[in-house]
N, C-alpha and C positions, 0 to 999 in steps of 0.2 A: 504494500500500500504506500502511495506517495505521501510525502509530507506537504503541508501547505506552502512552505517556503520554497521547496523544489519546484512545485507547480508554478508559483509566481515567477521564479527565475526562468523556467522554460518558456513561459508566455512572453516575458520581457525579451528574451533572446530571439524568439520567433518574430516578434514585432520589429526588433532592431534589424534582423536579417531581411525582413520584407522591405523596410525603408531603404536599406543599403542596396538591395536588388533593384528597386524602382529607381533609385538615384543613379545607379550605374547604367541602367537602360536609357534613362533620359540623357545622361552624359554622352552615351554612344550615338543615340539617334538624333540628337539636336543638331550636330553639324550636317547630317544628311538632310534634315528639314530646312536648314538655312540654304543649302545648295539648291534644293528643289524650289524653294521660294524665289531665289535669285534667277534660276533658269526660267521659271514661269513668268516672273515680272519682265525679264528682258525678252523672252521669246514670244509672248502674246502679241507684241507689237508687230512681229514679222508675219503672223498668220493672216492669210486672206483666202478668199474662195479660189483664186487663181493658183495658189500654192497647192491646193488639194486636187485641182482638176487639170492643171497644165502638165504636159509631158516634160521629162527631164531635159535640161539644156545640154548640148554637146560639151565635151571636155574643153575647158578654157573659156567658156562663155558664162557670164553671170545670169542669174535668174533660173527659171525652170521650176518644175513642180514634182509632186509625188504621185501622179496618177498611176503610173505603172506599178509602183511599189504597193499602193493601196489595193489595186486590183489583184495583184498576185497574192498578197497577204490574205485578202478576203476569200479568194477562191481556194487557197490552201486550208484556211480555217474551216470553210464549209466542207471541203473534201475530208478533212480529218474527222469532223463531226459525223458525217455520213458513214465513214469507215467504223467509227466507234459504235454508232447506233445500229449498224448492221444493214444499211441500205446499200444496194448494189445496182449497177447499170446493166440492163439487159436489152435485148432487141426491142422490147415493148416499152422502154423507158425505165424509170427508177422503180425498184421493187424492194420490199423488205425481205431480206433473206431469212431462212429458218435458222434459229440458234442451234449451234452444235455445242454439246457439253463434253 
């Protein structure tokens, strides 16, 4: 059976370690938060509709957009989702394949 003093000491030690853990987590994550805030603050000004819909510029030219990258990313994401969910392409279109165990 535990004594009352031992129980109080363990509760104090638990609370101190919780405070220390949260403090260390904040200390580690705060620089990442500052970097993210700085990038968002500086980068939002550069975003425009043309940036997302324009094709990339040739090497050496300024400007250009992300249309190819966004199209490729979205098609791969949809393809992976269909693969994971079990959809397959057949002669009649997309069909749900039978699950094999």
